[in-house]
C-alpha beads as a LAMMPS data file, in Angstrom:
LAMMPS data file: protein, C-alpha beads

195 atoms
194 bonds

1 atom types
1 bond types

-500.0 500.0 xlo xhi
-500.0 500.0 ylo yhi
-500.0 500.0 zlo zhi

Masses

1 110.0

Atoms # bond

1 1 1 -140.736 -259.773 -36.003
2 1 1 -136.995 -260.247 -36.535
3 1 1 -137.561 -263.897 -37.420
4 1 1 -139.969 -262.902 -40.201
5 1 1 -137.512 -260.383 -41.653
6 1 1 -134.533 -262.771 -41.467
7 1 1 -135.002 -264.026 -45.084
8 1 1 -134.758 -260.410 -46.248
9 1 1 -131.196 -259.940 -44.950
10 1 1 -129.422 -262.306 -47.431
11 1 1 -131.520 -260.982 -50.321
12 1 1 -130.699 -257.368 -49.474
13 1 1 -126.998 -258.185 -49.060
14 1 1 -126.933 -259.990 -52.422
15 1 1 -128.615 -257.022 -54.114
16 1 1 -126.112 -254.581 -52.631
17 1 1 -123.132 -256.701 -53.663
18 1 1 -124.542 -257.168 -57.162
19 1 1 -125.147 -253.444 -57.528
20 1 1 -121.631 -252.586 -56.356
21 1 1 -120.032 -255.149 -58.667
22 1 1 -121.986 -254.114 -61.727
23 1 1 -121.414 -250.371 -61.354
24 1 1 -117.650 -250.665 -61.052
25 1 1 -117.154 -252.931 -64.066
26 1 1 -119.478 -251.478 -66.660
27 1 1 -120.009 -248.008 -68.074
28 1 1 -122.746 -247.269 -70.585
29 1 1 -123.089 -244.231 -72.796
30 1 1 -126.225 -243.346 -74.680
31 1 1 -126.199 -240.952 -77.597
32 1 1 -129.813 -241.303 -78.713
33 1 1 -132.617 -243.826 -78.485
34 1 1 -132.105 -244.777 -82.133
35 1 1 -128.373 -245.484 -81.933
36 1 1 -126.821 -248.583 -80.424
37 1 1 -125.379 -248.674 -76.934
38 1 1 -121.643 -248.440 -76.466
39 1 1 -120.152 -250.432 -73.603
40 1 1 -116.726 -250.176 -72.030
41 1 1 -116.154 -253.575 -70.474
42 1 1 -113.277 -255.487 -68.978
43 1 1 -112.545 -258.992 -70.344
44 1 1 -114.772 -260.839 -67.857
45 1 1 -117.656 -258.442 -68.396
46 1 1 -117.275 -258.707 -72.174
47 1 1 -117.750 -262.483 -72.012
48 1 1 -120.729 -262.054 -69.734
49 1 1 -122.193 -259.424 -72.065
50 1 1 -121.967 -261.805 -75.029
51 1 1 -123.810 -264.500 -73.067
52 1 1 -126.575 -262.128 -72.082
53 1 1 -127.139 -260.266 -75.322
54 1 1 -130.858 -260.137 -74.494
55 1 1 -130.030 -257.634 -71.736
56 1 1 -128.585 -255.228 -74.325
57 1 1 -131.675 -255.045 -76.532
58 1 1 -133.476 -251.740 -76.561
59 1 1 -137.146 -251.326 -75.701
60 1 1 -138.422 -247.780 -76.112
61 1 1 -134.866 -246.448 -75.929
62 1 1 -134.083 -248.234 -72.647
63 1 1 -131.883 -251.287 -72.063
64 1 1 -133.838 -254.477 -71.433
65 1 1 -133.305 -255.982 -68.003
66 1 1 -134.327 -259.516 -67.157
67 1 1 -136.891 -259.756 -64.358
68 1 1 -135.332 -260.076 -60.927
69 1 1 -136.885 -262.375 -58.370
70 1 1 -134.905 -260.577 -55.664
71 1 1 -136.453 -257.210 -56.472
72 1 1 -139.917 -258.778 -56.566
73 1 1 -139.460 -260.239 -53.077
74 1 1 -137.830 -257.116 -51.646
75 1 1 -140.738 -255.020 -52.953
76 1 1 -143.172 -257.548 -51.483
77 1 1 -141.529 -257.260 -48.051
78 1 1 -141.699 -253.462 -48.266
79 1 1 -145.490 -253.754 -48.639
80 1 1 -146.034 -255.793 -45.460
81 1 1 -148.833 -254.130 -43.515
82 1 1 -150.561 -252.670 -46.585
83 1 1 -154.277 -253.000 -45.849
84 1 1 -156.478 -255.671 -47.407
85 1 1 -159.147 -254.414 -49.765
86 1 1 -161.399 -256.647 -51.823
87 1 1 -160.723 -255.844 -55.492
88 1 1 -157.726 -253.673 -54.544
89 1 1 -154.627 -253.739 -56.712
90 1 1 -152.511 -250.747 -55.700
91 1 1 -150.617 -249.317 -52.764
92 1 1 -153.146 -246.465 -52.585
93 1 1 -156.271 -248.626 -52.322
94 1 1 -154.803 -251.718 -50.669
95 1 1 -154.714 -255.245 -52.107
96 1 1 -156.686 -258.421 -52.253
97 1 1 -154.593 -261.566 -52.789
98 1 1 -154.589 -261.600 -56.596
99 1 1 -154.243 -257.821 -56.765
100 1 1 -151.093 -258.029 -54.615
101 1 1 -149.550 -260.780 -56.756
102 1 1 -150.472 -259.024 -59.998
103 1 1 -149.011 -255.733 -58.756
104 1 1 -145.652 -257.298 -57.804
105 1 1 -145.260 -259.298 -61.011
106 1 1 -146.272 -256.336 -63.184
107 1 1 -144.143 -253.724 -61.402
108 1 1 -141.048 -255.797 -60.644
109 1 1 -140.939 -258.486 -63.337
110 1 1 -142.881 -256.905 -66.188
111 1 1 -145.256 -259.880 -66.262
112 1 1 -148.985 -259.224 -66.571
113 1 1 -150.927 -261.929 -64.755
114 1 1 -154.677 -262.530 -64.867
115 1 1 -156.672 -260.546 -62.315
116 1 1 -158.398 -263.366 -60.409
117 1 1 -157.065 -266.434 -58.587
118 1 1 -159.342 -268.637 -60.719
119 1 1 -157.652 -267.308 -63.852
120 1 1 -154.160 -267.472 -62.304
121 1 1 -154.490 -271.131 -61.380
122 1 1 -155.327 -271.880 -65.036
123 1 1 -152.165 -270.238 -66.391
124 1 1 -150.254 -272.533 -68.758
125 1 1 -147.297 -272.416 -66.353
126 1 1 -145.673 -275.582 -65.018
127 1 1 -147.163 -277.100 -61.873
128 1 1 -144.709 -277.505 -59.023
129 1 1 -144.773 -280.294 -56.444
130 1 1 -145.004 -278.968 -52.912
131 1 1 -141.622 -280.411 -51.959
132 1 1 -140.027 -278.636 -54.979
133 1 1 -141.300 -275.125 -54.211
134 1 1 -138.893 -272.270 -54.945
135 1 1 -139.131 -268.583 -54.063
136 1 1 -141.393 -266.819 -56.547
137 1 1 -143.741 -269.761 -57.119
138 1 1 -147.447 -268.936 -56.957
139 1 1 -149.302 -271.032 -54.391
140 1 1 -153.056 -271.529 -54.375
141 1 1 -155.528 -272.310 -51.615
142 1 1 -159.198 -273.206 -51.154
143 1 1 -160.224 -271.320 -48.008
144 1 1 -164.011 -271.358 -48.367
145 1 1 -164.398 -275.112 -47.848
146 1 1 -165.787 -275.678 -51.343
147 1 1 -162.564 -277.121 -52.797
148 1 1 -162.231 -274.303 -55.350
149 1 1 -159.345 -271.852 -55.486
150 1 1 -160.117 -268.561 -53.778
151 1 1 -156.759 -267.425 -52.369
152 1 1 -153.153 -267.172 -53.582
153 1 1 -149.734 -266.095 -52.370
154 1 1 -146.073 -266.069 -53.393
155 1 1 -143.722 -268.643 -51.881
156 1 1 -140.643 -266.922 -50.378
157 1 1 -138.693 -269.923 -49.089
158 1 1 -138.194 -271.516 -45.677
159 1 1 -141.798 -272.825 -45.690
160 1 1 -143.161 -269.246 -45.816
161 1 1 -145.249 -267.252 -48.249
162 1 1 -146.269 -263.617 -48.617
163 1 1 -149.844 -262.659 -49.423
164 1 1 -152.621 -260.185 -48.755
165 1 1 -154.582 -262.228 -46.257
166 1 1 -157.721 -260.430 -45.110
167 1 1 -158.886 -257.246 -43.448
168 1 1 -159.090 -259.067 -40.114
169 1 1 -155.515 -260.372 -40.267
170 1 1 -153.841 -257.124 -41.299
171 1 1 -153.497 -257.271 -45.089
172 1 1 -150.089 -258.058 -46.598
173 1 1 -148.205 -260.446 -44.338
174 1 1 -145.975 -263.524 -44.201
175 1 1 -147.335 -266.874 -43.024
176 1 1 -146.062 -270.430 -42.638
177 1 1 -147.280 -272.818 -45.315
178 1 1 -147.190 -275.678 -42.799
179 1 1 -149.440 -273.930 -40.264
180 1 1 -152.618 -275.883 -39.591
181 1 1 -154.877 -273.424 -41.410
182 1 1 -152.856 -273.004 -44.631
183 1 1 -151.582 -276.590 -44.767
184 1 1 -155.111 -278.014 -44.847
185 1 1 -156.265 -275.563 -47.538
186 1 1 -153.291 -275.853 -49.910
187 1 1 -154.257 -276.796 -53.506
188 1 1 -151.253 -276.463 -55.814
189 1 1 -148.363 -274.291 -56.970
190 1 1 -147.249 -272.965 -60.359
191 1 1 -143.925 -271.543 -61.501
192 1 1 -144.375 -268.307 -63.448
193 1 1 -140.805 -267.042 -63.098
194 1 1 -137.738 -269.266 -63.179
195 1 1 -134.404 -267.997 -61.897

Bonds

1 1 1 2
2 1 2 3
3 1 3 4
4 1 4 5
5 1 5 6
6 1 6 7
7 1 7 8
8 1 8 9
9 1 9 10
10 1 10 11
11 1 11 12
12 1 12 13
13 1 13 14
14 1 14 15
15 1 15 16
16 1 16 17
17 1 17 18
18 1 18 19
19 1 19 20
20 1 20 21
21 1 21 22
22 1 22 23
23 1 23 24
24 1 24 25
25 1 25 26
26 1 26 27
27 1 27 28
28 1 28 29
29 1 29 30
30 1 30 31
31 1 31 32
32 1 32 33
33 1 33 34
34 1 34 35
35 1 35 36
36 1 36 37
37 1 37 38
38 1 38 39
39 1 39 40
40 1 40 41
41 1 41 42
42 1 42 43
43 1 43 44
44 1 44 45
45 1 45 46
46 1 46 47
47 1 47 48
48 1 48 49
49 1 49 50
50 1 50 51
51 1 51 52
52 1 52 53
53 1 53 54
54 1 54 55
55 1 55 56
56 1 56 57
57 1 57 58
58 1 58 59
59 1 59 60
60 1 60 61
61 1 61 62
62 1 62 63
63 1 63 64
64 1 64 65
65 1 65 66
66 1 66 67
67 1 67 68
68 1 68 69
69 1 69 70
70 1 70 71
71 1 71 72
72 1 72 73
73 1 73 74
74 1 74 75
75 1 75 76
76 1 76 77
77 1 77 78
78 1 78 79
79 1 79 80
80 1 80 81
81 1 81 82
82 1 82 83
83 1 83 84
84 1 84 85
85 1 85 86
86 1 86 87
87 1 87 88
88 1 88 89
89 1 89 90
90 1 90 91
91 1 91 92
92 1 92 93
93 1 93 94
94 1 94 95
95 1 95 96
96 1 96 97
97 1 97 98
98 1 98 99
99 1 99 100
100 1 100 101
101 1 101 102
102 1 102 103
103 1 103 104
104 1 104 105
105 1 105 106
106 1 106 107
107 1 107 108
108 1 108 109
109 1 109 110
110 1 110 111
111 1 111 112
112 1 112 113
113 1 113 114
114 1 114 115
115 1 115 116
116 1 116 117
117 1 117 118
118 1 118 119
119 1 119 120
120 1 120 121
121 1 121 122
122 1 122 123
123 1 123 124
124 1 124 125
125 1 125 126
126 1 126 127
127 1 127 128
128 1 128 129
129 1 129 130
130 1 130 131
131 1 131 132
132 1 132 133
133 1 133 134
134 1 134 135
135 1 135 136
136 1 136 137
137 1 137 138
138 1 138 139
139 1 139 140
140 1 140 141
141 1 141 142
142 1 142 143
143 1 143 144
144 1 144 145
145 1 145 146
146 1 146 147
147 1 147 148
148 1 148 149
149 1 149 150
150 1 150 151
151 1 151 152
152 1 152 153
153 1 153 154
154 1 154 155
155 1 155 156
156 1 156 157
157 1 157 158
158 1 158 159
159 1 159 160
160 1 160 161
161 1 161 162
162 1 162 163
163 1 163 164
164 1 164 165
165 1 165 166
166 1 166 167
167 1 167 168
168 1 168 169
169 1 169 170
170 1 170 171
171 1 171 172
172 1 172 173
173 1 173 174
174 1 174 175
175 1 175 176
176 1 176 177
177 1 177 178
178 1 178 179
179 1 179 180
180 1 180 181
181 1 181 182
182 1 182 183
183 1 183 184
184 1 184 185
185 1 185 186
186 1 186 187
187 1 187 188
188 1 188 189
189 1 189 190
190 1 190 191
191 1 191 192
192 1 192 193
193 1 193 194
194 1 194 195
């Protein structure tokens, strides 16, 4: 169990350090949703703010934040053990594989993905060679023996991926991509988010 959670430790530490650093250097004040933001920044933060002007744009009165792969993966790990449910796409009902992926990308990255694995594999996103996989890449499998995509997961690094497997195997879980079962059923990967 500890071995499976080991990749979570560096991610959590990085998130904590990032949060501490950003709160001490930057103060924001909001007067109304229709007025611009005012920032009090030190010199280093001012340069960084100029480079990332996209982050200061307002959407519905809120500052825009770029999607975070770390938060997507942390949220995914928090859902380990959520039951499998065919057609499920929420924490209340449980998840099937594409429902789990769609939920994470929608909630944590603001990206709406197609509902089914067959539609996801046809996204106009770049294909990724297996040896170039990065955390956050979508990976696709043919588990029925027909050679067509019918399962998907999210690569998390260290030859592992997170997915909602099946009712029999406990729902959301982490598995090794190189295990005999998944290795022989691997089809392809696509990069939807690039950090």
